[in-house]
Every structure is written in C-alpha cells, then in structure tokens.
C-alpha positions, 0 to 999 in steps of 0.5 A, spaced: 766 146 580 763 140 582 770 136 581 774 141 586 769 141 591 769 133 591 777 133 591 777 138 597 772 134 601 776 128 600 782 132 602 779 134 609 777 127 610 784 125 609 786 130 614 781 128 619 783 121 619 790 122 620 788 127 625 784 122 629 789 117 628 794 121 631 790 123 637 788 115 638 796 114 637 798 119 642 792 117 647 794 110 646 801 112 648 799 115 654 795 110 657 801 105 656 805 109 659 801 110 665 800 103 666 808 102 665 810 107 670 805 104 675 807 097 674 814 099 674 813 103 681 809 097 684 815 092 682 810 088 677 816 088 672 813 083 667 806 087 666 811 093 666 815 090 660 809 089 655 807 096 655 814 098 655 816 094 649 810 098 646 813 105 648 820 103 646 817 101 639 811 107 638 812 112 643 820 114 643 819 121 645 814 121 650 818 121 656 825 120 658 822 115 664 821 110 658 829 109 658 831 111 666 826 105 668 827 101 662 834 101 663 833 097 670 828 092 666 833 091 660 839 090 665 837 087 672 830 084 670 831 081 663 839 081 663 839 082 656 845 086 654 842 087 647 836 090 649 840 095 654 844 097 648 838 099 645 835 103 651 842 107 651 842 108 644 834 111 643 835 115 649 841 119 646 837 119 640 831 122 643 833 126 649 840 128 647 840 134 652 838 130 658 844 129 663 848 126 656 855 126 660 852 121 665 848 117 660 855 116 655 859 114 661 853 109 663 853 106 656 860 105 656 860 102 663 855 097 660 858 096 654 865 094 657 862 090 662 858 086 657 863 086 652 859 089 647 864 094 644 871 094 642 876 098 646 876 104 641 868 104 641 868 105 648 874 110 648 870 114 643 863 114 647 867 116 654 871 122 650 864 124 648 861 124 655 868 127 657 867 133 652 860 135 655 862 134 662 867 130 666 864 131 673 858 127 671 862 121 669 863 115 673 869 115 677 872 109 674 870 111 667 875 117 668 880 113 670 879 109 664 878 115 659 885 118 662 888 111 661 886 111 654 888 118 652 895 116 655 896 109 651 894 113 645 898 119 646 904 118 651 909 117 645 907 122 640 903 127 644 905 127 651 902 134 652 895 132 651 896 127 656 899 132 661 893 137 659 888 131 660 891 129 667 890 137 669 883 137 667 881 131 670 885 132 676 882 139 677 875 137 676 876 131 681 879 136 686 873 141 685 868 135 687 873 133 693 873 140 696 866 140 695 865 134 699 870 136 704 866 143 705 860 139 706 863 134 711 866 140 715 859 143 716 856 137 718 861 134 723 864 141 725 860 140 732 862 134 735 856 135 740 851 135 735 846 129 734 845 128 726 838 127 723 837 121 719 838 125 713 844 128 715 847 121 717 846 119 710 849 125 707 855 124 711 856 117 709 854 119 701 860 124 702 865 120 705 864 114 700 864 119 694 870 122 697 874 115 698 872 113 690 875 120 688 881 119 692 882 112 689 882 115 682 886 121 684 891 116 686 890 112 679 891 118 675 898 119 679 900 112 678 899 113 670 902 120 669 908 118 674 911 114 668 911 119 663 912 126 667 919 125 669 924 131 669 928 129 663 921 129 659 918 135 662 924 140 662 925 140 654 917 140 653 916 146 657 923 149 654 920 148 647 913 151 649 915 157 653 915 162 648 908 161 645 905 160 652 909 165 657 903 169 658 898 163 658 896 163 666 893 156 665 899 153 661 904 156 666 900 154 672 900 147 670 907 147 668 910 150 674 906 145 678 908 139 675 915 141 675 914 142 683 911 136 684 916 132 680 922 135 684 924 139 678 925 145 682 933 145 681 932 146 674 933 153 672 927 153 668 923 152 674 925 159 676 923 162 669 916 158 669 915 161 676 916 168 675 912 168 668 906 165 672 907 171 677 907 176 672 901 173 668 897 171 674 898 175 680 895 170 685 896 166 691 898 160 688 903 164 683 906 167 689 907 161 693 911 158 687 915 164 687 917 164 694 920 157 693 924 160 688 926 166 693 928 161 698 932 157 693 936 163 691 938 164 699 933 170 700 929 167 706 926 174 708 923 175 701 921 168 701 917 169 707 914 175 705 912 172 699 909 166 702 905 171 707 902 175 701 900 168 698 897 166 704 893 173 706 890 173 699 887 167 699 880 167 703 878 160 703 880 156 709 881 149 705 885 153 700 889 156 705 890 149 708 893 147 701 898 152 701 900 151 708 902 144 706 905 146 699 910 150 704 911 144 708 913 140 702 918 146 700 921 146 707 922 138 707 925 139 700 930 143 704 931 139 710 927 143 715 923 137 718 921 141 724 919 147 720 915 142 715 911 139 721 909 146 724 907 148 717 903 141 716 900 142 723 898 149 721 894 146 715 890 142 719 888 148 723 885 150 717 882 144 715 882 138 721 880 133 715 886 134 711 888 127 711 894 129 706 897 133 712 897 128 717 900 123 712 905 128 710 907 128 717 907 121 718 912 120 712 916 126 715 917 121 721 918 115 717 924 119 714 927 120 720 927 113 723 935 112 723 936 119 726 931 119 732 934 113 736 940 109 737 937 102 739 932 098 735 927 099 740 928 107 739 928 107 732 922 102 731 918 107 736 918 112 731 914 108 726 909 108 732 908 115 731 908 115 724 902 109 724 898 114 729 898 120 724 897 115 718 891 112 722 889 119 723 889 121 716 885 115 714 880 116 719 878 124 718 879 124 710 875 118 706 879 121 700 885 118 702 884 112 706 886 108 701 893 110 700 893 111 708 892 104 709 898 102 705 902 106 710 898 104 716 900 096 714 907 098 713 908 102 719 904 097 723 909 091 721 915 095 723 913 097 730 917 094 736 915 087 737 914 084 745 921 081 745 924 088 743 920 092 748 922 086 753 929 087 751 929 095 752 926 094 759 920 098 757 913 097 760 907 095 754 902 101 754 907 106 758 908 113 755 915 114 751 917 120 748 921 120 741 928 123 741 931 128 736 926 133 733 920 129 733 919 130 741 912 126 740 910 122 746 906 116 744 904 109 747 908 103 747 905 098 743 901 093 748 899 087 743 
C-alpha cells in the first residue's frame, strides 16, 4: 500500500512539474511575443530580431504575426534568403489555412527572385496556390503559372492549356469587372470632390486594373501561338459528343472559335446551337445571332441579339455584348454599324477602353479608303489616335496595350510639311471623309 501511495505521489509531482514547465514556457512565449511585436512596430528591428528568433524556435504556433512580421525581418532587414525560406515553410506548416494561396504565391516569388529553387519546384508551389484560389495569387505569378502549364502540355494535352487559360482569364475578368464597377461608382459624378480615402481607392483600383490588364495581354500572347483554327477544329470535333450538353465546355469552345475567327467552319454553328440548348443564356443567344446572320437571316439575328441583350441586367455585361455585336458587324464588313454598336457599349460603360480601342482600329483599317491625298489619309490616324488616347485615359486595364497603338498612330499623323502642302492651317478643324465622318483637329505640333 505504501509503495502504491509513493508511486502516486511521484506521478502527481511529475505532472505538476510538467504543468508548471508548460505554463512557464507559454508565459515566456507571450512575453517574448509582446516584446517582439512592440519593437517591430516601433521599427526597433535589431531588438525585435532577438525575440523573434526565440519565437521561431520555441513558439511556432503562438501567432501568425510571427511570420507576417518575420518575413519583413528576414527579407528586408536581414536580407537572408534562407531565413526567409524558413519563415514561409513554418507558416505553411503551422497556419495552413491562413490565406494559403497568397502565401504560396509569395513563397514562389521569393524563391524565384533569390534563385532558391528549380523551375519545377516553383511551378509546383504555384500550382498548389492556384488550386486553392487563383484570385489570391500575385499578378505576375498567374502569368508564370500559365506559361508553365503551356510549356508542359502544349504538345501532349492542349486541352489542359485551353482550360487553364479560360480559368485564369475568368478569374482575371471577375476582378477587372469588380474594379471597373468600383471606379465607376467613385468617378461617375465628375463634380464630386473625393475624400482622401476615395482618392486612395481610385488609385489602388487603377493600379490593380492596369496590372491585371497586362496579365490578360500576356495570356493572350501565349495562347495565340497554339490556339489556331487548324488546331481548335479537330480538337473540338473530337470532344463534341462527350460534351454536347456541358454548358461550360460549349461556352469556352464557341468563345475561342469566335475570338480566333473560326466562324466560317461548320463546327462553329454546331457549337453555338448546342450552347444555346444547354444554356439558354444571354451569351449563348449572342453567339447564335452570329450564326443566323452568317446564314442570311438578318431579321432572326437581330431578334436573337435583342433577346440576348434584354436578358442581361448588368450594364457592364451589356457593354460587353454590344462590343461583341460590333466585332461581328466588323467581320461582315459593316464598319459604320460596328462603330455604332461600340458607341452603344460605351454608353453602358463609359470606362470601356476596349470599345474605344475597337473604334480606333476600325479607323485604322480604313486609312486607304477614307482619303485620296497623303494628308487626307494621315488625318484618319489622328481620329484613331484620339480614340486610343481615350481608351488609355478611361481604362487602366488596357492602358499598356493602348500605348502601343498610340505610338503607332502618332508616328503616322501628318507632318508639318504634309499639312503645309495641303494648304490647311494647323489647329483647324477637319472632317474625315467616307463612313468615318468625324471632325478632328489638324495637328499643330
């Protein structure tokens, strides 16, 4: 009995010692953490560093701030890539549910910038982040990830490339639409004086839109190399039967066929009709309208477009449909109608840079048809330049693309010599001939 009593006493003593040790350890972690946090916020980085290392070694799951603040200490203060790598790895281990997609994206960026991992290792990390939530990934990393998917699958599995492109672009467009809506709300009233916070938001939305627009252009550049009609048609013919009731697959297939100019292939009509049956939606009716138009049923096409348009309630999406109708009119050589539809798109979304740029390209395509002399032809570039400049000014997401057109158009406006030879006064008004009929100012510089 005495032996049992003795053993019980020893056990209780051991438990008490362990409990006290644990409590002391937790108390020490809390003290170190408060000191670290206070020093970090006061920018006393050397003092913060000592306590931070203790936390990294002994209190890994105390607070995610150990890693949020610690990343700054490792990367910017100590400039220690190996230590920064440890920060990311421990954060992912102890806080796997705290914004993991962004953490994976940031981790990949750091490894890439400091050459701490192979391309395959970086791609693997980006893939993990992408599968969690692509909208939380950095703009540059979306591009890098898609390039990786393309390089690994373009010859063996192009469908995966197309699917990834659609997924990325859909997420990019969602974010762009959100920024566009927010900008529209903040800037709709030109007489309103914005607060400091509102000005900051406008700047943030503009910067983010510009960055996302750059990604969109980069994705298009990559996909254009492999998404040719010669490759798309046999691929979609092969997979049509197994996907003829799959609305998402049909939407993506018919959209890509349309965007790549493959409407003349009989498969386009087949896809468009199947899409309309699988998903009686505004977008499906818009594609079906193009089929009816190409088949000579102008009345039916107009009715279908109106149906498509009336079903949509979001003005930003209405603008996109109008621009899609404008593109179809352009493809049929109906340039004046195309411009009219693009202007309607702008009425629904005054910040729709793509619509302004579309009109600029319409004008550019008519340079040789809207003038007989060099002066008259070059004045068409002035009209195109005005629209491209407007696109860049109203829509940050397209400013990068617009600048390339601006540079091209500006290089082709009439020179002082051409203006003098034409007997026209610089700065005077000039009305462009033919279907354009737009009045612009003669360059004075």
